[in-house]
C-alpha positions in Angstrom: -37.1 -69.7 -222.9 -33.5 -70.3 -221.9 -32.8 -73.4 -219.8 -31.0 -73.1 -216.5 -27.8 -75.0 -216.2 -27.1 -77.2 -213.2 -25.2 -74.6 -211.3 -28.0 -72.1 -211.5 -30.5 -74.7 -210.5 -28.4 -75.5 -207.4 -28.1 -71.9 -206.4 -31.9 -71.5 -206.6 -32.5 -74.6 -204.5 -30.1 -73.4 -201.9 -31.7 -70.0 -201.8 -35.2 -71.6 -201.4 -33.9 -73.8 -198.6 -32.3 -70.9 -196.9 -35.5 -68.9 -197.1 -37.5 -71.8 -195.7 -35.0 -72.2 -192.8 -35.1 -68.5 -192.0 -38.9 -68.6 -192.0 -38.9 -71.6 -189.7 -36.6 -69.9 -187.3 -38.8 -66.7 -187.3 -42.0 -68.8 -186.7 -40.3 -70.8 -184.0 -39.0 -67.7 -182.2 -42.5 -66.1 -182.3 -44.0 -69.3 -180.8 -41.4 -69.3 -178.0 -41.9 -65.6 -177.4 -45.7 -65.9 -177.3 -45.5 -68.9 -174.9 -43.1 -67.1 -172.6 -45.4 -64.1 -172.6 -48.3 -66.4 -171.7 -46.3 -68.1 -169.0 -46.3 -71.3 -171.2 -42.5 -71.6 -170.8 -40.6 -71.0 -167.6 -37.6 -69.0 -168.8 -36.0 -68.7 -165.4 -34.7 -72.2 -165.9 -32.6 -71.2 -168.9 -29.6 -71.2 -166.7 -29.8 -75.0 -166.3 -26.8 -77.1 -167.4 -29.2 -78.8 -169.8 -29.9 -76.2 -172.5 -32.4 -78.4 -174.3 -36.2 -77.9 -173.9 -37.5 -80.0 -171.1 -41.2 -81.0 -170.5 -41.2 -79.5 -167.0 -40.2 -76.1 -168.5 -43.2 -76.1 -171.0 -46.8 -75.4 -170.1 -48.8 -78.6 -169.9 -50.5 -79.4 -173.3 -48.1 -77.3 -175.3 -45.7 -78.9 -177.7 -42.6 -76.9 -178.5 -39.7 -78.2 -180.6 -41.2 -81.7 -180.5 -41.4 -81.6 -176.6 -44.8 -81.7 -174.9 -44.9 -79.7 -171.7 -45.9 -80.9 -168.3 -45.7 -77.6 -166.3 -48.9 -76.8 -164.6 -49.3 -73.1 -163.8 -50.8 -72.0 -160.4 -54.3 -70.6 -160.7 -54.8 -67.7 -158.2 -58.2 -66.6 -159.5 -60.0 -68.1 -156.5 -57.7 -66.4 -153.9 -59.5 -64.1 -151.4 -56.6 -62.4 -149.5 -56.5 -58.7 -149.2 -53.6 -56.3 -148.3 -55.0 -56.2 -144.7 -54.5 -60.0 -144.5 -50.8 -59.9 -145.4 -48.0 -58.6 -143.1 -47.0 -55.0 -143.9 -44.3 -54.9 -146.6 -44.8 -58.5 -147.7 -46.1 -59.4 -151.2 -48.4 -62.1 -152.7 -50.3 -62.8 -155.9 -54.1 -62.9 -155.8 -56.2 -63.4 -158.9 -53.1 -62.9 -161.0 -52.2 -59.6 -159.4 -49.4 -58.7 -157.1 -50.5 -57.1 -153.8 -48.5 -55.6 -150.9 -49.6 -56.3 -147.3 -50.6 -53.6 -144.9 -51.4 -55.8 -141.8 -49.4 -54.7 -138.7 -47.3 -57.4 -137.1 -48.6 -58.1 -133.6 -46.1 -58.0 -130.7 -47.0 -59.4 -127.2 -46.1 -57.3 -124.2 -44.0 -60.2 -122.8 -41.4 -59.5 -125.5 -40.7 -56.0 -124.2 -37.6 -55.1 -122.2 -37.0 -52.5 -119.4 -36.4 -49.1 -121.0 -38.3 -49.7 -124.2 -40.5 -46.8 -125.4 -44.2 -47.4 -125.8 -46.6 -44.8 -127.3 -49.2 -44.7 -124.5 -51.7 -41.8 -124.6 -53.9 -41.0 -121.6 -57.4 -39.7 -122.0 -57.7 -36.0 -122.3 -58.2 -34.4 -118.9 -58.6 -31.0 -117.4 -56.4 -29.8 -114.5 -56.6 -31.2 -111.0 -57.4 -28.8 -108.1 -55.8 -29.6 -104.8 -57.3 -27.9 -101.8 -55.1 -26.7 -99.0 -57.4 -28.4 -96.5 -56.2 -31.8 -97.9 -52.5 -31.1 -98.7 -51.8 -29.4 -95.3 -50.1 -26.5 -97.3 -51.3 -22.9 -96.9 -52.5 -22.5 -100.5 -54.5 -24.3 -103.0 -52.6 -26.0 -105.9 -53.4 -26.8 -109.5 -51.8 -29.5 -111.5 -52.3 -29.7 -115.3 -51.9 -32.7 -117.7 -48.8 -32.7 -119.8 -47.3 -34.9 -122.5 -44.7 -37.6 -121.8 -42.7 -40.2 -123.4 -43.4 -43.6 -121.7 -40.9 -46.3 -121.0 -41.1 -49.9 -119.7 -40.4 -49.9 -116.0 -41.2 -53.6 -115.3 -42.3 -56.7 -117.2 -44.3 -58.7 -114.6 -44.8 -62.4 -114.1 -48.5 -62.1 -114.7 -48.0 -60.8 -118.2 -48.7 -57.1 -117.3 -46.2 -54.4 -118.1 -45.6 -51.2 -116.1 -44.7 -48.0 -117.9 -43.3 -44.9 -116.3 -43.2 -41.4 -117.5 -39.8 -40.7 -118.8 -39.5 -37.6 -116.6 -41.4 -36.4 -113.5 -44.1 -33.8 -113.9 -43.0 -30.2 -114.4 -45.4 -29.1 -111.6 -44.4 -29.6 -108.0 -46.8 -30.6 -105.2 -46.4 -29.4 -101.6 -47.5 -31.4 -98.6 -47.2 -30.4 -95.0 -48.2 -31.3 -91.4 -50.2 -34.3 -90.3 -53.0 -33.7 -92.8 -50.4 -33.9 -95.6 -49.1 -37.1 -94.2 -52.6 -38.6 -94.0 -53.5 -37.7 -97.6 -50.2 -37.7 -99.5 -50.3 -41.3 -100.8 -54.0 -41.0 -101.7 -53.5 -37.7 -103.4 -50.4 -38.7 -105.4 -52.3 -41.7 -106.7 -55.5 -39.7 -107.3 -53.8 -36.9 -109.2 -52.0 -39.5 -111.4 -55.3 -41.4 -112.0 -57.3 -38.2 -112.8 -54.7 -36.9 -115.4 -53.1 -40.0 -116.9 -55.5 -42.9 -117.1 -57.0 -44.4 -120.3 -60.5 -45.9 -119.9 -60.6 -47.7 -123.3 -57.4 -49.6 -122.3 -58.6 -50.2 -118.8 -55.6 -48.4 -117.4 -55.7 -46.5 -114.1 -52.6 -44.4 -113.6 -50.9 -44.1 -110.2 -47.7 -42.6 -108.6 -44.6 -44.6 -108.3 -44.1 -46.2 -104.8 -41.3 -47.8 -102.9 -42.3 -51.3 -103.9 -41.8 -50.4 -107.5 -38.2 -49.5 -106.6 -37.3 -52.2 -104.1 -38.7 -55.0 -106.3 -35.8 -54.4 -108.6 -33.1 -54.2 -106.0 -30.7 -57.1 -105.6 -30.5 -58.9 -102.2 -27.3 -56.8 -101.6 -29.2 -53.6 -102.4 -32.1 -54.5 -100.0 -29.6 -55.4 -97.3 -27.8 -52.1 -97.9 -30.8 -49.8 -97.7 -32.2 -51.7 -94.7 -28.9 -51.4 -92.9 -29.9 -47.8 -92.1 -30.4 -47.1 -88.4 -31.7 -44.0 -86.6 -31.8 -44.6 -82.8 -33.0 -48.1 -83.7 -32.3 -50.3 -86.8 -34.7 -50.6 -89.7 -37.7 -52.7 -88.9 -37.2 -52.4 -85.1 -39.6 -50.5 -82.7 -39.1 -47.6 -80.4 -41.5 -46.4 -77.7 -41.9 -42.7 -76.7 -43.3 -42.6 -73.2 -43.5 -38.9 -72.6 -46.9 -37.8 -73.6 -45.8 -34.5 -75.1 -43.7 -36.6 -77.6 -46.5 -39.1 -78.3 -48.5 -37.3 -81.0 -49.1 -38.9 -84.4 -51.0 -38.3 -87.7 -54.4 -39.9 -87.4 -53.7 -42.4 -90.2 -50.7 -43.9 -88.3 -53.1 -45.5 -85.8 -54.2 -47.8 -88.7 -50.8 -48.6 -90.1 -48.7 -51.7 -89.7 -46.1 -51.3 -87.0 -47.9 -48.7 -84.9 -48.7 -48.9 -81.2 -50.8 -46.1 -79.7 -50.6 -46.0 -75.9 -49.2 -49.5 -76.0 -46.0 -51.3 -76.9 -47.9 -54.0 -78.9 -47.8 -53.0 -82.5 -50.4 -53.4 -85.2 -49.6 -56.3 -87.5 -52.5 -56.2 -89.9 -52.9 -52.5 -90.8 -52.3 -50.4 -93.8 -48.9 -50.7 -95.5 -46.7 -47.7 -96.3 -47.9 -47.5 -99.9 -51.6 -48.1 -99.2 -53.8 -45.0 -99.8 -56.1 -46.3 -97.0 -58.7 -43.5 -97.5 -61.2 -43.7 -100.3 -61.3 -39.9 -100.5 -59.1 -37.1 -99.0 -59.6 -36.4 -95.3 -59.3 -33.4 -93.2 -58.2 -35.5 -90.2 -55.2 -34.0 -88.4 -53.2 -35.5 -85.5 -54.0 -37.3 -82.2 -52.0 -38.0 -79.1 -51.6 -41.1 -77.0 -50.2 -41.6 -73.5 -47.3 -43.3 -75.2 -46.3 -44.0 -78.8 -44.6 -47.1 -80.2 -43.4 -46.8 -83.8 -41.5 -49.1 -86.2 -38.5 -47.7 -88.0 -39.1 -47.7 -91.7 -37.0 -44.8 -92.9 -33.7 -44.9 -94.7 -31.6 -42.3 -96.5 -29.2 -44.1 -98.8 -27.2 -43.2 -101.9 -27.4 -46.0 -104.5 -25.4 -47.2 -107.5 -26.6 -49.3 -110.4 -24.9 -52.3 -108.8 -27.7 -52.5 -106.2 -30.3 -53.1 -108.9 -31.0 -56.1 -111.1 -31.0 -53.9 -114.3 -28.8 -50.9 -115.0 -31.5 -49.4 -117.3 -34.0 -49.6 -114.5 -31.5 -47.7 -112.3 -31.2 -45.0 -114.9 -35.0 -44.7 -115.1 -35.3 -44.2 -111.4 -32.3 -42.1 -110.6 -32.5 -39.8 -113.6 -31.3 -36.7 -111.6 -34.8 -35.2 -111.1 -36.4 -35.2 -107.7 -39.9 -36.5 -107.2 -42.3 -37.9 -104.6 -42.5 -41.7 -104.0 -46.0 -42.5 -102.8 -45.0 -44.3 -99.6 -45.0 -43.2 -96.0 -42.3 -43.8 -93.5 -41.4 -43.2 -89.8 -38.0 -42.2 -88.6 -37.1 -42.9 -84.9 -34.8 -40.2 -83.8 -33.6 -40.2 -80.2 -36.4 -38.1 -78.7 -39.0 -37.7 -81.4 -40.7 -39.8 -84.1 -40.8 -38.2 -87.5 -43.6 -39.0 -90.0 -43.0 -38.3 -93.7 -43.2 -39.2 -97.4 -40.4 -40.7 -99.4 -38.8 -39.1 -102.4 -36.0 -39.7 -105.0 -33.3 -37.1 -105.5 -30.7 -38.2 -108.0 -29.1 -41.4 -106.8 -30.5 -40.9 -103.3 -33.6 -42.5 -101.7 -34.7 -40.2 -99.0 -37.8 -38.8 -97.3 -39.4 -35.5 -96.3 -40.6 -35.1 -92.7 -44.2 -33.7 -92.5 -45.0 -34.1 -88.9 -43.1 -34.8 -85.6 -44.5 -36.6 -82.6 -43.8 -33.5 -80.5 -46.5 -31.9 -82.6 -44.0 -29.9 -84.7 -44.1 -30.1 -88.5 -41.0 -29.7 -90.6 -40.7 -27.1 -93.3 -43.0 -28.0 -96.2 -41.2 -29.3 -99.3 -42.1 -29.2 -103.0 -41.6 -32.2 -105.3 -42.9 -33.5 -108.6 -44.9 -36.6 -109.4 -43.6 -39.7 -111.3 -46.5 -41.5 -113.1 -46.8 -45.2 -113.5 -49.4 -47.0 -115.7 -49.9 -50.8 -115.9 -50.9 -52.4 -119.3 -52.9 -55.7 -119.0 -51.5 -58.8 -120.6 -54.3 -58.7 -123.3 -53.0 -55.5 -124.8 -50.9 -56.0 -128.0 -48.5 -53.9 -130.0 -48.5 -53.6 -133.8 -45.6 -51.5 -134.9 -42.5 -49.6 -133.8 -39.2 -50.9 -132.6 -39.1 -49.6 -129.0 -36.8 -46.7 -129.6 -37.4 -43.1 -128.6 -38.0 -42.1 -132.2 -40.1 -45.2 -133.1 -41.9 -46.3 -129.9 -44.1 -49.5 -129.9 -47.6 -48.6 -130.9 -50.6 -50.1 -129.0 -52.9 -52.0 -131.3 -56.4 -50.7 -131.5 
């Protein structure tokens, strides 16, 4: 056999060394790749200024390139969270698996603002039948439930929130005469409650009243509306001594500010927005030897500057006309006029139903504006309060 010279032997040794080096690199690369795949090496730290392997980058108990790791991986095998426990859209790892939350974020009512939309749904209800013997009008009337968007009318100090139907009802209600005056506030509230309450939420619907509106007037606004005078100023009394001009709807005897056959007025009676009756009545009118009444009427055109919130103004004075479930008395020179308030555009006014000379005005037809109050315990779990994404009430 021919002997290899020194040059040939050197070439063979270099080749063998090269092969060994390449095999070492391949084996080392496979070890690193396997450790990375098994979370043994934290590759996200490769951007560190120190390019050398560090113990904190290598899984504890593993030696790589002569460096023994100290990294302890998080064991999630005993985690018990479910998607329902994690906020909607958020992610977490449970038992080695990534899960996306489905839990709705709870919003308290106190964070709402006037004008926000809330997805309130009343119980399904049949129509309401209103007998002519209660409305004072010549015909029976039928009012059906309809669908509304609901907006925040008021956020109250006790944690409750009042919602109002975005628009009045499409059906108008007609009241007339002393019977209509006696029953109007009760009936407006009863119609609202019958068609727009929700028993599971503990909500009893009602009609809007004058307190809902005046509670959001500024001091200048209240001073303005109460500056109205008709024979006497708002809040003052007037006595009609001629018996033929001393008739009154029966309910007025029990109202604050009334004086039947006396100049001493009732100070502890029913307020203008009190229903008073627990059911509709067929009571009509009575007559005293004299009649003392308190002026509570005003007819004023209002701007947003008279309210503490411009959105509230827009909600109330939306351009549609509707009843306000509050009675009033207007003291003209020779006759006291008894009526029910209403909103018409930017105007707060009232419709006369009965005169103390026993003459009723022409009956008028107006819609209803519904108000519902949500208790402080009710919570919201989705939505952003916009018309297209109203806040949803948590079940």
